[in-house]
C-alpha positions in Angstrom: 24.8 0.9 65.2 27.2 2.3 67.8 29.5 5.0 66.5 27.3 6.0 63.6 26.8 9.6 62.8 23.3 10.9 62.4 22.9 12.8 59.2 20.2 13.7 56.6 19.7 11.1 53.9 21.6 12.1 50.8 24.4 13.7 52.7 26.2 10.6 53.8 29.8 10.3 52.8 30.6 7.2 50.8 33.8 5.5 49.5 31.8 4.5 46.4 32.7 7.6 44.4 32.0 8.6 40.8 35.7 8.0 40.1 35.4 4.4 41.2 32.5 3.9 38.9 33.8 5.8 35.9 37.5 4.8 35.8 37.9 1.7 38.0 35.4 -0.5 36.2 35.3 -2.3 32.9 32.1 -3.5 31.1 31.9 -7.0 29.8 30.3 -7.5 26.4 27.8 -10.4 26.1 30.2 -12.7 24.2 32.8 -15.1 25.4 34.8 -17.4 23.1 36.9 -20.5 23.9 39.7 -21.8 21.7 41.5 -24.8 23.1 42.5 -23.9 26.7 42.3 -20.1 25.9 39.4 -17.9 26.8 38.5 -14.6 25.1 36.1 -11.8 25.9 35.5 -8.1 25.3 36.0 -5.3 27.8 34.5 -1.9 27.4 36.9 0.5 29.1 35.6 3.9 30.2 39.1 4.9 31.1 40.1 4.5 27.4 37.3 6.7 26.0 34.9 3.7 26.0 37.1 1.5 23.7 36.2 -2.2 23.4 39.2 -4.4 23.8 39.5 -8.1 23.1 41.2 -9.8 26.1 42.7 -13.3 26.2 43.2 -15.5 29.3 45.9 -18.1 28.9 47.5 -20.2 31.7 46.4 -17.8 34.4 47.4 -14.6 32.6 45.2 -11.9 31.0 46.5 -9.9 28.0 45.1 -7.5 25.5 44.8 -8.9 22.0 43.7 -5.8 20.1 46.1 -2.8 19.9 45.1 0.6 21.4 44.3 2.0 18.0 41.5 -0.5 17.5 37.9 -0.6 19.0 36.4 -4.1 18.6 32.7 -3.2 18.2 30.2 -3.7 15.4 27.3 -1.5 14.6 25.0 -4.1 13.0 21.5 -3.3 14.2 23.1 -0.3 15.9 23.3 -2.3 19.1 26.0 -4.7 17.9 27.3 -7.7 19.7 29.1 -10.7 18.1 32.0 -8.5 17.1 34.7 -11.2 17.1 35.5 -14.8 16.5 38.5 -17.0 17.2 40.0 -19.7 15.1 42.9 -21.4 16.9 45.1 -18.5 17.8 43.8 -16.1 15.1 41.2 -13.5 16.0 38.8 -11.9 13.5 37.0 -8.7 14.7 35.0 -5.7 13.5 36.6 -2.3 14.1 34.2 0.4 15.2 35.8 3.2 13.1 35.4 1.7 9.7 33.3 -1.5 10.4 35.7 -3.6 8.3 36.5 -7.1 9.4 40.1 -7.5 10.5 42.4 -10.5 11.0 44.9 -10.6 13.7 47.4 -13.4 13.7 49.6 -14.2 16.8 52.3 -11.5 17.2 51.0 -9.5 14.2 49.1 -6.3 13.7 45.4 -6.4 12.6 44.9 -6.4 8.8 41.6 -5.8 7.0 40.1 -8.7 5.1 37.0 -6.8 3.8 37.1 -3.8 1.6 36.5 -0.2 2.7 32.9 0.9 2.2 29.6 0.7 4.0 29.4 -2.9 5.0 29.1 -4.0 8.6 29.7 -7.6 9.9 28.6 -9.5 13.0 28.0 -12.9 14.5 30.5 -14.7 12.4 31.5 -18.4 12.6 34.4 -20.3 10.9 33.6 -22.7 8.0 37.0 -24.4 8.2 36.2 -26.9 5.5 36.0 -24.0 3.0 38.4 -21.6 4.7 35.8 -18.9 5.1 33.6 -17.2 7.7 29.8 -17.2 7.6 28.6 -13.9 8.9 25.7 -11.5 9.2 26.2 -8.5 6.8 24.5 -5.2 6.9 24.9 -3.1 3.7 24.5 0.7 4.2 25.6 1.7 0.7 22.1 2.6 -0.5 21.8 6.1 1.0 18.1 6.5 0.1 16.9 3.3 1.6 17.2 1.2 4.7 20.2 -1.0 5.0 20.1 -4.5 3.5 20.7 -7.5 5.8 21.9 -10.9 4.7 24.2 -13.8 5.5 27.5 -13.8 3.6 30.7 -15.8 3.3 34.1 -14.1 3.5 37.1 -15.9 2.0 39.8 -15.8 4.6 42.6 -15.8 2.0 41.5 -13.0 -0.3 38.5 -11.6 1.6 36.1 -12.1 -1.3 32.5 -11.7 -0.1 29.6 -13.8 -1.5 26.0 -13.7 -0.6 24.7 -16.9 1.0 21.2 -16.0 2.2 19.1 -12.9 1.6 15.7 -11.4 0.9 14.3 -11.0 4.4 14.6 -8.0 6.7 16.9 -9.6 9.3 19.3 -12.5 9.8 21.2 -13.8 12.8 23.0 -16.8 14.3 24.5 -18.5 11.2 26.0 -21.8 12.5 28.0 -24.4 10.7 27.8 -28.1 11.6 31.0 -29.7 12.8 31.5 -31.6 9.6 30.7 -28.6 7.4 27.8 -30.2 5.6 25.0 -28.1 7.1 24.3 -24.5 8.0 21.5 -23.2 10.2 20.3 -19.6 10.7 17.6 -17.4 12.0 15.5 -14.9 10.0 12.6 -12.6 10.6 10.7 -9.7 9.0 9.3 -6.4 10.1 7.2 -5.6 12.1 8.6 -8.4 14.3 11.4 -8.2 16.7 13.5 -11.3 17.3 11.6 -12.1 20.5 8.3 -11.9 18.7 8.6 -14.3 15.8 11.7 -15.8 14.2 12.2 -18.7 11.8 14.9 -21.3 12.1 16.2 -22.6 8.8 18.5 -25.5 7.9 20.2 -26.3 4.7 22.9 -28.6 3.2 26.1 -27.2 1.8 26.9 -28.2 -1.8 30.4 -28.8 -3.2 30.5 -25.2 -4.5 29.8 -23.8 -1.0 26.2 -22.8 -1.9 23.2 -23.9 0.1 20.9 -26.7 -1.0 17.5 -27.8 0.1 16.9 -25.0 2.6 13.8 -25.4 4.7 12.2 -23.8 7.7 12.2 -26.2 10.6 10.8 -24.1 13.5 9.1 -20.8 14.2 5.5 -19.6 14.2 3.5 -16.5 15.0 3.5 -17.5 18.6 7.1 -18.7 18.8 10.4 -17.0 18.8 13.5 -19.1 18.2 17.0 -18.2 19.4 20.5 -19.5 19.9 20.7 -22.4 17.4 23.9 -24.4 17.6 25.2 -27.8 16.6 26.3 -30.4 19.1 29.6 -32.2 18.5 27.7 -35.1 16.9 25.9 -32.7 14.5 22.5 -32.5 16.2 21.0 -29.1 16.0 19.8 -27.6 19.3 17.9 -24.3 19.8 15.7 -22.4 22.2 12.0 -22.1 21.5 9.2 -20.2 23.3 6.4 -22.4 22.0 5.1 -23.1 25.6 5.3 -19.5 26.7 8.7 -20.0 28.2 12.1 -20.1 26.4 13.1 -23.7 26.7 15.8 -25.9 25.0 14.9 -28.2 22.1 16.8 -30.3 19.5 15.9 -31.3 15.9 15.7 -35.0 15.7 14.0 -37.2 13.0 12.3 -34.3 11.5 10.7 -33.0 14.7 11.5 -30.7 17.6 12.2 -32.7 20.8 12.1 -30.8 24.1 15.2 -31.0 26.3 13.8 -28.9 29.1 10.2 -28.4 30.0 10.2 -25.8 32.8 8.5 -22.5 33.7 11.9 -20.9 33.4 13.8 -18.9 30.7 16.8 -20.5 29.1 17.5 -17.4 27.0 17.0 -13.7 27.0 15.8 -11.3 24.3 18.2 -11.0 21.5 19.0 -7.3 21.6 22.5 -8.0 20.5 24.4 -10.7 18.6 26.5 -13.4 20.2 24.4 -14.1 23.2 24.9 -17.6 24.7 22.9 -19.2 27.5 24.1 -22.8 26.9 27.1 -24.6 25.5 28.3 -28.2 24.9 30.9 -29.4 27.3 30.8 -32.7 25.4 28.3 -34.6 23.2 26.5 -35.8 26.3 26.6 -32.7 28.5 25.2 -29.3 28.1 26.0 -26.5 30.5 23.4 -23.7 30.7 22.0 -20.8 32.6 18.3 -20.3 33.2 16.3 -17.7 35.1 13.3 -17.6 37.4 11.7 -14.5 38.9 14.7 -12.4 38.0 17.3 -14.8 39.4 19.8 -16.9 37.3 20.7 -20.5 38.0 23.4 -22.7 36.5 22.8 -26.3 35.5 24.2 -29.3 33.7 22.0 -31.3 31.3 22.6 -34.9 30.4 21.6 -35.0 26.7 20.9 -38.8 26.8 18.5 -38.7 29.8 17.5 -35.0 29.4 18.0 -34.7 33.2 18.9 -31.3 34.5 21.1 -30.9 37.6 21.4 -27.4 39.1 24.7 -26.4 40.8 24.5 -24.3 43.9 26.7 -21.3 42.8 26.9 -18.0 44.7 25.6 -16.0 41.7 22.3 -14.4 40.9 23.0 -13.2 37.4 24.6 -15.5 34.8 25.1 -15.2 31.0 27.6 -15.6 28.1 27.9 -19.4 28.8 30.7 -21.3 27.1 32.4 -24.6 27.7 35.6 -26.5 27.5 36.3 -30.1 28.5 35.5 -30.4 32.2 34.8 -26.7 32.7 32.2 -24.0 32.0 33.1 -20.4 31.4 30.6 -17.6 32.0 29.9 -14.0 33.1 28.4 -14.0 36.6 27.6 -11.6 39.4 26.0 -11.8 42.9 24.4 -9.1 45.0 27.8 -8.4 46.6 30.2 -9.6 43.9 30.8 -7.6 40.6 30.3 -9.1 37.2 33.2 -11.4 36.5 34.5 -13.9 34.0 34.3 -17.1 35.9 35.5 -20.7 35.1 33.7 -23.6 36.8 35.2 -27.0 37.4 32.2 -29.2 36.6 33.4 -32.2 38.7 33.9 -30.3 41.9 31.7 -27.2 41.4 34.6 -24.9 42.4 34.7 -21.5 40.8 37.7 -19.5 39.6 37.4 -15.8 38.9 39.5 -15.0 35.8 38.7 -11.3 35.6 36.5 -8.9 37.6 34.8 -5.8 36.2 36.3 -4.0 39.1 39.1 -4.7 41.6 37.8 -2.2 44.1 37.4 -3.8 47.5 34.5 -2.5 49.5 33.5 -3.2 53.1 30.1 -4.9 53.1 29.0 -2.3 55.6 28.6 0.0 52.7 26.7 -2.4 50.5 22.9 -2.7 50.4 21.4 -6.1 49.8 18.5 -6.4 47.3 15.2 -7.7 48.4 13.0 -9.3 45.7 9.6 -7.7 46.2 6.2 -8.3 44.6 3.6 -5.6 44.8 0.0 -5.1 43.6 -0.6 -3.2 40.4 -3.5 -2.5 38.0 -6.1 -5.1 37.1 -5.5 -7.2 40.2 -2.0 -8.2 38.9 1.4 -8.5 40.6 4.6 -6.8 39.4 8.2 -7.3 40.5 11.2 -5.2 41.7 14.4 -5.3 43.6 14.4 -3.1 46.6 17.6 -1.7 48.1 17.5 0.2 51.5 20.0 2.9 52.4 23.1 1.4 53.7 26.3 3.0 55.2 28.0 1.6 58.3 29.1 5.1 59.2 25.7 6.9 59.2 22.2 6.6 60.4 19.0 8.6 59.7 18.4 11.9 61.4 15.5 11.3 63.8 12.4 9.6 62.3 13.3 10.8 58.7 12.4 8.5 55.9 14.7 8.1 53.0 14.3 9.6 49.5 13.3 6.9 47.0 14.7 6.6 43.5 12.8 4.4 41.1 15.0 2.8 38.4 13.1 2.1 35.1 15.2 -0.2 32.9 15.7 0.2 29.2 14.3 -2.1 26.5 11.5 -2.0 27.3 11.8 -5.7 26.3 14.6 -6.3 28.9 15.0 -6.7 32.6 17.1 -5.8 35.6 18.8 -8.3 37.9 20.0 -8.4 41.4 23.6 -8.7 40.3 26.0 -6.3 42.0 25.8 -2.7 40.7 28.2 0.0 41.8 25.8 2.6 40.4 23.1 1.4 42.7 25.4 1.3 45.7 26.5 4.8 44.9 23.0 6.0 45.7 22.2 3.7 48.7 25.5 4.4 50.4 24.6 8.1 50.3 21.2 7.5 51.9 18.8 6.9 49.0 16.5 3.9 48.8 16.3 2.3 45.4 13.6 0.2 43.7 14.8 -1.4 40.4 11.5 -2.3 38.8 10.8 -5.2 36.4 7.6 -3.8 35.2 5.1 -5.7 33.0 6.8 -6.2 29.7 10.1 -7.3 31.3 11.6 -10.6 30.4 12.5 -13.5 32.7 8.9 -14.1 33.8 7.5 -15.8 30.8 5.8 -14.6 27.6 2.5 -13.7 29.3 4.3 -11.2 31.6 6.3 -9.8 28.7 3.2 -9.3 26.6 1.4 -7.2 29.2 3.1 -4.3 27.4 1.6 -5.1 24.0 -0.3 -2.0 23.0 0.3 -0.6 26.5 3.7 1.0 26.5 3.5 4.2 28.5 0.7 2.7 30.6 1.6 -0.6 32.1 5.2 0.3 32.7 4.3 3.6 34.2 1.6 2.1 36.4 4.0 -0.5 37.7 6.7 2.1 38.6 4.1 4.3 40.3 2.6 1.3 42.2 6.0 0.2 43.3 6.7 3.6 44.8 3.2 3.7 46.5 3.8 0.2 47.9 7.1 1.3 49.5 5.5 4.5 50.8 2.8 2.4 52.5 5.5 0.1 53.9 7.1 3.2 55.5 10.3 2.7 53.4 10.2 6.0 51.5 9.5 9.7 52.0 6.4 10.5 49.9 7.8 14.1 49.3 11.1 12.9 48.0 10.3 10.4 45.3 12.2 10.5 42.0 12.3 8.3 38.9 15.1 7.8 36.4 15.8 5.7 33.4 17.7 5.4 30.1 16.5 4.9 26.5 13.1 3.2 26.8 13.5 3.6 30.6 13.8 7.3 29.9 10.5 7.3 28.1 8.9 5.5 31.1 10.4 8.2 33.3 9.1 11.1 31.3 5.7 9.5 30.9 5.5 8.9 34.7 6.5 12.5 35.4 3.9 13.8 32.8 0.9 11.5 33.2 1.1 10.8 36.9 1.4 13.1 39.9 3.4 11.0 42.3 7.1 11.8 41.5 8.8 15.0 42.6 11.8 14.9 40.2 13.3 12.8 37.5 16.3 12.1 35.3 16.1 11.1 31.6 19.1 9.5 30.1 18.7 9.6 26.2 15.0 9.1 26.8 12.1 9.2 24.3 9.7 12.1 24.6 8.0 12.0 21.2 6.8 8.5 20.1 5.9 9.9 16.7 9.4 11.3 16.2 10.9 8.0 17.3 8.7 6.2 14.8 9.8 8.5 12.0 13.5 8.8 12.9 15.1 5.6 14.1 17.1 2.8 12.7 15.9 -0.3 10.8 16.1 -2.8 13.6 13.5 -0.9 15.7 11.7 0.8 12.8 8.4 -1.0 13.6 9.0 -2.0 17.2 6.3 0.4 18.3 3.7 -1.3 16.2 3.3 -4.0 18.9 4.0 -1.7 21.9 1.7 1.2 20.9 -0.1 0.5 17.6 0.2 0.8 13.8 1.4 4.1 12.5 0.0 6.3 11.0 -3.4 4.5 11.4 -3.2 5.0 15.2 -1.3 8.3 15.3 -3.7 9.3 18.0 -2.1 6.8 20.4 1.4 8.1 19.6 0.3 11.7 20.4 -1.7 10.6 23.4 1.3 8.9 25.0 4.1 11.3 24.0 5.1 13.5 27.0 6.1 16.3 24.6 2.5 16.9 23.6 1.3 17.1 27.3 4.0 19.2 29.0 1.2 21.2 30.5 0.6 18.2 32.8 4.3 18.1 33.9 4.9 19.9 37.1 8.2 18.7 38.6 11.9 19.2 37.8 13.8 17.1 35.3 17.4 16.7 34.2 18.2 15.4 30.7 21.5 13.7 29.8 22.1 13.0 26.1 24.8 11.8 23.7 25.3 14.0 20.6 25.9 11.0 18.3 22.9 8.9 19.4 21.2 7.3 16.4 18.7 5.3 18.4 17.2 8.3 20.3 18.5 11.5 18.6 19.3 14.6 20.7 16.2 16.3 19.3 14.1 14.1 21.5 15.6 15.6 24.7 15.9 19.2 23.3 12.2 19.4 22.4 11.3 18.5 26.0 13.9 20.9 27.5 12.5 23.8 25.5 9.0 23.0 26.5 10.0 22.9 30.2 11.9 26.2 29.8 8.7 27.8 28.4 6.7 26.5 31.3 9.4 27.8 33.7 9.9 24.5 35.4 13.4 23.6 36.8 15.3 21.9 34.1 18.9 20.9 33.4 20.3 19.6 30.1 23.8 18.2 29.4 24.8 17.1 25.9 27.9 14.8 25.8 30.2 15.0 22.9 31.2 11.8 21.2 28.6 9.6 22.9 26.1 7.3 21.2 23.2 5.4 22.8 24.6 4.8 26.2 27.7 6.6 27.8 31.0 4.8 27.4 33.6 7.4 28.2 34.8 7.6 31.8 34.7 11.4 32.1 31.1 11.4 30.8 29.9 8.6 33.1 31.4 10.5 36.0 29.9 13.8 35.0 26.4 12.3 34.3 26.3 10.5 37.7 27.4 13.6 39.7 25.1 15.9 37.7 22.1 13.8 38.6 23.1 13.6 42.2 23.7 17.4 42.4 20.3 17.9 40.7 18.5 16.0 43.4 20.4 17.7 46.2 19.1 21.0 45.0 15.6 19.8 44.5 15.3 17.7 47.7 17.3 20.1 49.9 20.3 18.1 51.2 24.0 18.9 51.1 26.3 16.4 49.3 29.2 15.2 51.5 31.7 15.7 48.6 32.3 18.7 46.4 30.5 18.4 43.0 30.8 20.6 40.0 27.5 22.4 39.9 25.0 21.9 37.1 23.1 24.8 35.6 19.5 24.4 36.6 17.2 26.8 34.8 14.1 28.2 36.6 15.3 27.1 40.0 14.0 29.5 42.6 
C-alpha cells in the first residue's frame, strides 16, 4: 500500500498495546441471567485484580450489583461457573474468598446465607414453591479424602442445608419444573468427564420437599447429556450426543424425541457450570446457538413443527443464550467485533449491543481477518485451524521476507478455538507475526468422531496436527521455516512442550501453566480431572509406560530450542512444580530458558498487571530468539543461557 514503511516482521509499531489488552478489556463469564426486563452477567476485570463482578442492565443502563469487596466466583470443580442466580430483584452468589452463598437484596449489602466452612456452591436454581435454592454442593471438609459432591437445598429464610441427591462422584444442572412438582439433574462417575458419559435423572417432589420415584431417563456409554431445562409447559428438554452430534431432544410420553437432527453441535463441553446454548422465548419458540466447522449460528425453533430457522447475524461465535418475550440475549463476537452482550429483536432480527468487552476503537487496517483452513495430517485425515496473516496498514514486509509464524494450541484439550475477535491475536499480527489457531483432533465443534481422535493419543494427535499445520503454511509460502514458534496454556501448554520435545520443527515456544509431567499431573490434580487422563493416555498405573513416554520432562535430551514458562503460584490444576521441573532440566542442558512466577494467580491469569507482563515477556523472548527489535520499549526478561 502507498505510504507503508518497510520493516522487519516483528518490529512493526501497533496501537494494540499490552495496556489495551490488560486494562481496557473485561472478560465475560459463560452465564447470563434474565429476570423480567433486567439482564445480568458477570465481568472479570483485570483492572480490579481479576475480580468477577455481577452487572445488571436495566432500561439501557449498566450498573454493578456486587460491591468492590466481593468477587462473584465459585471454585466447584476448580473451574467454577454458575456462580449466581437471580430471583426477581434479589441476587444470590458465591464469593470467591470464603465460597459462602450470599444474598443481596435491592439497595442492601450482601449477607451470607450459608455457614462458614468448607462448602462450595454452584449452578443453583430457585424452588419458589418451597422458598429454597437447589444447588450443586462440593464439600471439602474431609481433609484426607477427595471432596464430596451432591445436590442440596438451601432454605432462603434460615439458610438450612439439606442433602437432596448424593452418592455419585459428580452432579450438575439441577432444574426445577415451573410448577415445582419435578426436579431433573445430571450425574456421572469417574473416570468419565461430563462430555464422555452422563445420566439424566428425573424425580417428583413430595410434600416434604424430598424426591420421589427418581429414575434415569437418558444417558449411555456412548451418550453424554447436557443442559437439561424445563419448557414453560413443564416439558423437559435436553441436549444428547447419541447420534455423534450434540442435538436437542425432549422427554415426551416416556421417550426421547429429537427436536433437531443435524450434523451440528447444539452444545459445548461442560468445563464450567451455567452454560446455556438454548432458551425458551415462549412455550412454542426456542432460541439457540449451534456450531459447524468452528463457526456459530443463531436460530429459532418452532417446538410444534420442530422447524429450525437460522437468522443471518454478523457473529461467528455465540454462547450464553437466554431469552425474554420477543428477544434473545447472548454473548457474541465476530472476527472484527469483540465479545459483547447482545440483545436480539426476534421479529426484526435487529441487534443491540448492551456491553462490549472493550470499548477500544481500532482501524480495520490493523486487524487481520481469520481464514478457516483445512490441512492434511496423519493417517490421511484432515484437521482444522484459523489462519491470520500479518496485518498493519502502516507497514509492509522488508523485501521478500516471510513472516514468523506462531502456532496457538488451545487448552482443554477437550475444547476449541473460534474465529471470534481476539485482541491477543491482533497484538501479534499487527506487529508482523502470522498466527495459526489450531483446532487439532480432539477439539469440539466437529462431532464426536473428531473429538475422540485424541482418545489414547494425547501428545500424539494434537502435536501432529500443530506440526502439520505449520508445515502446510510453510509449503504455502506463508511462514518463515526458521522462525516458527508454538505457544499454549494448560493442556495447550502440554501440547506446546510435547511438540518442542518430540518434534524438530519449532524454533521456540511459550508454555503458560503447561503440563510437563503427565505422571505428576495424574498424582497431583483435583477431583474433577483426577481420571481425565485415563481416556486421553491410558489407565494409571497399569500403563505408566505411556505416561513416561509422553512426558516432556523425561525426554529433555530431545529438546533443543528455547522456551519461556509463565506460571501462577496458586495454580491447583497445574501446580508450579510442573514448570519448575522443566526449567531446571533446561538449565542443566544450557538451553535458553526464561521463567516468570506470578503471585496470586491461579489457573489462568486474571490480574491486569500480570496479563500485561506475560504478553510483553513472551514478545520480548521471541525478539531475542528471532532477532528483531520491538517498536516499543519492553521491560527485559532474564533469559538464561542466551549467548
